[in-house]
C-alpha positions in Angstrom: 91.3 85.3 177.5 91.3 88.8 178.9 90.0 91.9 177.6 92.2 94.2 175.1 95.5 95.0 176.3 94.9 98.7 174.8 91.3 99.9 176.6 90.2 96.8 178.2 88.0 96.4 175.8 85.8 93.5 174.7 87.6 91.2 172.7 85.8 89.1 169.3 87.2 86.3 167.0 87.8 88.2 164.0 90.1 85.8 162.1 90.4 81.9 163.2 94.5 80.9 162.8 96.3 77.9 161.2 97.4 76.5 164.7 100.6 77.2 163.7 104.2 77.0 166.0 105.5 80.3 166.4 109.6 80.4 165.8 112.1 82.7 164.3 111.9 81.5 161.0 107.9 82.7 160.7 109.0 86.1 162.5 111.3 87.2 159.8 110.4 90.0 157.9 110.2 88.9 154.5 107.5 86.1 155.6 104.5 86.9 154.2 102.5 83.9 153.7 98.6 84.4 153.5 97.0 82.6 156.0 100.2 81.8 158.8 98.6 83.6 162.0 97.2 82.6 165.5 93.7 83.6 166.1 93.1 87.1 165.6 91.0 89.1 168.3 89.2 92.2 167.3 88.7 94.8 170.2 84.8 96.1 169.8 85.9 99.2 171.6 89.3 100.4 170.1 89.3 98.3 167.0 93.0 97.0 167.5 93.4 93.5 166.3 95.8 91.2 168.7 97.2 87.7 168.7 96.5 86.5 172.3 98.2 83.0 171.2 101.6 84.8 170.5 104.5 83.7 173.3 105.5 85.6 176.5 107.6 88.7 176.0 110.8 86.8 177.6 110.5 84.1 174.9 109.2 86.3 172.2 112.8 88.4 172.6 114.6 85.1 172.4 112.9 84.1 169.1 113.7 87.6 167.7 117.4 87.5 169.1 117.9 84.0 166.9 115.9 85.1 164.0 117.6 85.1 160.1 116.5 86.7 157.7 119.1 86.0 154.4 116.5 87.6 151.8 115.9 91.0 153.4 119.0 93.0 151.7 117.8 91.7 148.5 115.3 94.4 148.3 118.4 96.6 149.6 117.5 99.3 146.5 113.7 99.6 147.3 113.7 99.9 151.2 116.4 102.3 151.0 114.2 104.3 148.9 111.2 104.2 151.2 113.5 104.8 154.1 114.1 108.2 152.3 110.4 109.0 151.9 109.9 108.6 155.9 112.8 110.6 156.7 111.9 113.6 154.6 108.3 113.4 156.5 110.5 113.7 160.1 112.9 116.4 158.6 109.7 118.7 157.9 109.1 118.8 161.3 112.1 119.1 163.3 116.0 120.0 162.1 118.6 117.7 161.6 120.0 116.3 164.6 120.2 113.0 166.4 118.2 110.1 165.6 117.3 107.3 167.7 115.7 104.4 165.2 114.1 101.8 167.9 114.2 98.3 165.8 116.9 99.6 163.3 117.1 95.8 161.7 120.1 95.7 159.3 120.0 99.8 159.4 119.4 100.8 156.2 117.5 103.5 157.4 119.6 104.6 159.7 122.6 104.6 157.2 119.9 106.9 154.8 119.6 109.6 157.7 123.7 109.9 158.3 123.8 110.2 154.7 121.3 113.1 155.1 123.2 115.0 158.3 121.6 113.1 161.2 123.4 111.7 164.1 122.3 108.5 164.1 121.8 105.2 166.5 119.9 102.6 166.9 118.4 99.6 168.9 118.1 96.1 167.9 117.3 92.4 169.3 118.4 90.5 166.2 121.6 89.7 166.7 122.6 89.2 162.7 121.2 92.1 161.8 122.9 94.2 164.6 125.8 92.6 163.4 125.3 93.7 159.6 124.7 97.6 160.9 127.8 97.3 163.3 130.0 95.5 161.0 129.2 96.0 157.7 127.7 99.7 157.4 129.6 100.8 160.8 127.0 102.2 162.7 126.1 102.1 166.3 123.6 99.8 167.5 122.8 99.0 170.8 121.8 95.2 171.3 118.9 95.1 173.4 115.3 95.0 173.7 113.8 98.5 173.7 112.5 98.0 177.9 115.9 96.8 178.8 118.0 99.3 177.0 119.9 102.0 179.0 121.1 105.0 177.2 121.9 107.0 180.5 119.6 110.0 179.8 120.5 110.8 176.3 117.8 112.7 174.2 117.0 112.7 170.7 115.4 115.0 168.2 113.9 112.1 166.7 112.8 108.7 167.8 111.5 106.4 165.2 109.3 103.3 165.2 109.2 102.1 161.8 107.7 98.9 161.3 107.9 97.7 165.0 105.0 99.0 167.1 102.9 96.0 165.8 105.8 93.3 166.5 105.8 94.3 170.5 104.1 92.8 173.7 103.3 95.9 175.2 102.7 98.9 172.4 101.4 101.6 174.9 104.9 101.3 177.3 106.7 101.2 174.4 105.1 104.2 172.8 105.4 106.0 176.8 109.5 105.1 176.1 110.0 106.4 173.4 108.4 109.6 174.4 110.4 109.9 177.5 113.8 109.7 174.9 113.0 113.2 173.1 114.4 116.5 173.8 111.5 119.1 174.0 110.3 120.1 170.4 111.6 116.3 169.0 109.4 114.0 167.2 108.4 110.6 167.4 107.7 108.7 164.0 105.6 105.7 164.1 105.1 103.6 161.2 102.9 100.6 161.1 100.4 98.5 159.3 96.9 100.2 159.2 94.0 96.9 159.9 90.8 100.1 159.5 92.4 100.8 155.6 90.5 100.1 153.0 92.7 97.7 151.3 93.5 95.8 155.0 89.0 95.7 155.0 89.1 94.1 151.2 91.6 91.5 151.6 90.4 90.6 154.8 92.1 87.6 156.1 94.7 87.3 153.2 96.0 90.9 154.1 99.5 91.1 154.0 99.5 92.7 157.6 98.1 89.6 159.3 101.3 87.8 160.2 102.5 85.7 163.1 105.1 88.7 163.7 102.0 91.0 164.4 101.0 90.9 168.3 99.2 94.2 168.1 97.8 96.0 164.7 96.6 99.6 165.9 93.8 101.3 163.5 94.6 105.0 162.4 92.5 106.9 164.8 93.9 104.5 167.6 97.3 105.1 167.2 96.7 109.0 167.1 94.8 108.7 170.5 97.7 106.7 172.4 100.1 109.1 170.8 97.8 112.2 171.9 97.5 110.4 175.5 101.3 110.6 175.5 101.0 114.2 175.6 102.1 114.5 171.6 100.7 116.5 168.9 99.7 114.9 165.6 102.5 116.7 163.2 101.8 114.8 159.9 99.6 111.6 159.7 100.2 109.9 155.9 99.9 106.7 153.9 103.5 105.1 153.3 104.4 104.5 149.5 106.9 101.4 149.7 108.9 100.5 147.3 110.4 97.2 146.1 111.3 95.3 143.1 108.9 94.4 140.7 109.6 90.4 141.0 108.9 91.2 145.0 105.8 92.9 144.6 104.9 89.5 141.8 105.5 87.4 144.4 103.8 88.8 146.7 100.7 89.2 144.9 100.6 85.9 143.7 101.1 84.4 147.0 97.3 85.9 147.7 96.0 83.2 145.3 92.6 83.5 143.5 92.2 84.7 139.8 94.5 87.8 140.9 97.6 85.5 141.9 96.8 83.4 138.5 97.1 86.8 136.5 100.5 87.5 138.6 101.8 84.6 138.5 101.9 84.9 134.6 103.0 88.1 134.6 106.2 87.2 136.3 107.4 85.4 133.4 107.4 88.0 130.8 107.8 91.6 133.0 111.4 92.8 134.3 111.6 92.1 137.7 114.4 93.8 138.5 112.7 97.2 137.9 111.9 99.5 141.5 108.2 100.1 142.0 106.4 102.2 143.8 103.5 101.2 145.1 100.9 103.4 147.5 98.8 100.7 148.9 96.9 102.6 151.3 97.3 100.5 154.4 100.1 101.3 156.4 100.7 104.9 157.9 103.5 107.2 159.3 102.7 109.5 162.2 105.1 111.9 163.0 103.7 113.8 166.5 105.8 116.3 168.1 106.7 117.0 171.8 105.9 120.8 173.1 109.0 123.1 172.4 110.0 125.1 175.2 109.4 128.8 175.8 112.7 129.4 174.0 112.1 127.1 171.5 109.1 128.6 170.3 110.6 132.2 169.7 113.5 131.4 167.9 113.4 130.8 163.9 113.5 127.2 162.6 116.7 125.9 161.6 117.9 125.9 157.9 117.0 122.2 156.4 120.0 120.6 155.3 118.3 118.1 152.9 115.7 118.9 150.1 112.3 116.6 149.2 112.9 114.6 146.2 109.9 114.9 144.0 108.8 111.3 142.9 105.5 109.9 140.9 103.8 107.0 141.9 103.1 104.1 140.6 106.2 104.1 138.6 108.9 101.7 137.8 112.6 102.4 136.5 115.8 100.2 136.1 117.6 99.1 138.9 
């Protein structure tokens, strides 16, 4: 095994894996069973957690192409609410225009962006997810891996990598490619778990971010450095607040085991599981990074925004 794929630093074993054999089912977004991952190594220099046992890029792409996740859309309402938060952040730094969502999945974020007035396109390697986005939601989705994508020189005002960079075989190349897809003054938005967060450190080997599908987990400082290395300015860096049904949250905490798992298991029998709950775990970053504007763009006043950011209180629950 060589050094760190991000900075060539020394790799040190952080968490021993379970010896699993990776398949399409384990890659599904709703798979959060604790302790199911390969050996995880931490770079002594940049802090990136990486899973060297993940298959080569070609086989990994085949596994993602054949992946199914029938449970994903049961959390449609909460996922859309989370998508709106991300889009609100993006909209604070660039006028509404053309948006590309790389790894768009079933297209929920794209659909929300379209409702706000964005002209949207998506990229998705999973066949069933891309088919849903195109057939059910009527979205324009390119079924391809990022490295194989040919957009004919098109450029976008916003490019999103939401819950994607941690799944890739080469995060640095992906950031470089997405940077090249931006117009002057455009923004790249990256959403990814943060292994340097307090939540991740406290949870240790049972942290939800340690999954067989996560090839690289970039600490906050490392991700900031990688974005700056692409000539981008960090316009906003915030913790993501996610929304799911109460039943989804309780099931996830129950799987962690221990006293918390037992207490949550009892609570699941009496609490209203369909209520949508927003929880600030503090272990996932949203970074919006901006390209330099042209001299003309700097002289022009910003275009008026066409959407308003909604006020919200967390943690909260409401009937779905």
